[in-house]
C-alpha positions as CSV (number, residue, x, y, z in Angstrom):
1,C,-63.3,-45.2,-3.2
2,L,-59.7,-45.3,-1.6
3,Q,-60.8,-46.2,1.8
4,T,-64.0,-47.1,3.9
5,L,-63.8,-46.1,7.6
6,R,-66.3,-48.0,9.8
7,A,-68.1,-46.0,12.7
8,Q,-67.6,-47.4,16.1
9,G,-71.4,-47.6,16.4
10,P,-74.5,-46.4,14.7
11,R,-73.0,-43.7,12.2
12,F,-70.6,-40.8,11.8
13,T,-71.9,-37.4,12.5
14,S,-68.8,-35.6,10.9
15,A,-65.5,-36.4,9.2
16,V,-62.5,-34.0,8.3
17,F,-59.1,-34.4,6.9
18,S,-56.0,-33.2,8.9
19,P,-54.2,-30.2,7.3
20,D,-51.6,-32.5,5.8
21,G,-54.2,-35.0,4.5
22,K,-52.7,-38.0,6.2
23,L,-55.4,-38.5,8.9
24,A,-59.1,-38.2,9.1
25,L,-61.1,-37.3,12.3
26,T,-64.6,-38.6,12.7
27,A,-67.3,-37.9,15.2
28,S,-70.2,-40.3,15.8
29,L,-73.5,-40.9,17.7
30,N,-71.5,-42.7,20.3
31,P,-69.7,-40.6,22.8
32,V,-66.3,-40.9,21.0
33,A,-64.4,-39.5,18.2
34,Q,-61.6,-41.3,16.2
35,I,-58.4,-40.5,14.4
36,W,-57.7,-42.5,11.4
37,R,-54.6,-43.1,9.1
38,V,-56.1,-42.3,5.6
39,D,-53.5,-44.5,3.7
40,S,-54.4,-47.6,5.7
41,G,-57.9,-47.0,7.1
42,K,-56.4,-48.0,10.7
43,C,-57.9,-46.3,13.6
44,V,-55.0,-44.5,15.4
45,H,-56.9,-43.2,18.4
46,T,-60.3,-43.5,19.9
47,L,-61.0,-40.3,21.8
48,G,-63.4,-41.1,24.6
49,G,-64.6,-39.4,27.6
50,H,-67.8,-37.5,26.3
51,R,-71.0,-38.5,28.0
52,N,-73.3,-38.2,24.8
53,S,-73.1,-38.1,21.0
54,V,-70.1,-36.2,19.5
55,C,-71.8,-33.8,17.0
56,S,-68.6,-32.3,15.5
57,A,-64.8,-32.6,15.4
58,T,-62.1,-30.8,13.7
59,F,-58.2,-30.4,13.7
60,S,-56.3,-27.4,14.7
61,P,-54.7,-25.5,11.7
62,D,-51.3,-27.1,12.7
63,G,-52.8,-30.6,12.9
64,A,-51.3,-31.2,16.5
65,R,-54.6,-30.9,18.2
66,A,-58.3,-32.0,17.7
67,L,-61.4,-30.4,19.1
68,T,-64.6,-32.3,19.6
69,A,-68.0,-31.1,20.6
70,S,-70.7,-33.1,22.3
71,Q,-74.4,-33.1,23.1
72,D,-73.3,-33.5,26.7
73,G,-72.4,-29.7,26.4
74,D,-68.7,-30.1,26.6
75,A,-65.9,-29.6,24.1
76,K,-62.6,-31.3,24.4
77,V,-59.1,-30.5,23.1
78,W,-57.1,-33.6,22.3
79,S,-53.4,-34.3,21.5
80,V,-53.4,-35.8,17.9
81,A,-49.9,-37.5,18.6
82,S,-51.0,-39.3,21.9
83,G,-54.9,-39.2,21.8
84,E,-54.6,-37.6,25.4
85,C,-57.4,-35.1,26.4
86,L,-55.6,-31.9,27.1
87,H,-58.6,-29.7,28.0
88,T,-62.3,-30.0,28.7
89,L,-64.4,-26.8,27.9
90,S,-67.7,-26.7,29.7
């Protein structure tokens, strides 16, 4: 095991690597997703704003954006660099 990432709450629902393998994106039963540095295990951004559990999360092919989907019925597009929500898809 190279790193252990700890969920901010009950447990993770999904986890994926960025295209370059330097970051990981996790979704959890809490209404947040998190972006992590793989080499250090440090959380870079906590992506909040959903009203219910985040079911899944993925990176765009270029690694510049992240997409989260929640049980609240919304999907959100995030900037990986800033952690800012760029769009909410309802």
